[in-house]
N, C-alpha and C positions, 0 to 999 in steps of 0.2 A: 665735168661736175657729176659726181656720183651722189645722187639723192636717195637715201634709204632711211627709213625710220628704225630706231633701235628696238622698239617694241611693236611687233606685228601681231601679237595676240589680241583677241577681243578684250576691250577694257572691262574691268569688273563693274557690275551694276550695284545700285544701292540695295537691291534685294539680297545680295550676297556680300556683306561687309567683310567677311573673313577672307574673301578673295582679293580684297583691296590691299595692295602692297606698295611700298614706296619704290620708286625707280632708283636704280643705283646711280652713283655719280657719273659713271661711264655712259649709261643710257641717257642721262640728262645732257651730257656734253654732245653726244651723237645727235640727239633731237635738236639741240640748239644749232649745230652746224647744218643739219638738214634744212631747218627753217630758214637760216640765212642764205643757203644755196638756192632754195626755192624762191626767196625774195629776189635774189640776183637774177635768177632765170626769168622772172617776170619783168624786172626792170630793164633787162638788156634790149628788147625790141623797142621799148619806149625811148631809151637813150639813143639808140641807133637811128630811129626816125627823127629825133630832134637834131642829131648831128647832121643828117642828110638835109634837113630843112634849112639849117643856119649856115651850112658850109657853102651853099651856092653851087654854081656850075663852073668849077675851075678846071684847068688842065690837069692838075694833080689827081683829081677824082677820076679821070679817064685812063690813067696809067694802069698797066696790068698789075693785079693784086691789090689795088687801092681799097676795094671793097672788103677784102679779107682783113687788111690791117685796120680798117675802120671798125669792122665787127669785133676784132680782138680788143681794140681800145674800148669799145662800148661794153664788152664783157668784163674787162678789168675794172672799169669805172663802176659798173653795176655791183660787182663783188665788193669793191672797196666801200661803196655806200651801204650795202647790206651789212658788212662786217662792223660798221660803226653805228648801227642802230636803224639804218634804212628809213623807210616811210611807215613802218608799223606792221607790215605784212607778217614778218617773222614772229613778232609778239603775238599776233592773232593765232597763227599756226600753233605756237607753243602752248597757248592757253587751252586749245582744244586737244592737245596731246597729253595734258596732265590728267592723272587719274582723278575720278570724281571724288569730291569731298563727301565723306559719309559721317553723319552725326551718330553719336552713340545712343541716341534715343532718349536722352535724359534731359 
């Protein structure tokens, strides 16, 4: 997962409304993907520990590579959950990435 933000510059402040510009559609899509990937990154250890808890202590869990496959499954599930709206972390991240709303003083 490559998590990068499209806009790395300092966001414009309300003291400088001329500097406030709308993000391009490409930047918005990059930010949305980064927010979903970040949410998936946070969900993965939660889902992995849930899976360990409810899987019990079976012989399959002791085979070579079982933990790697379990981790891959947890990552895929976390990404699928995040891509479909997740638990709201991506929305919170996106809200903070939006340029501030500046009133025209009227």
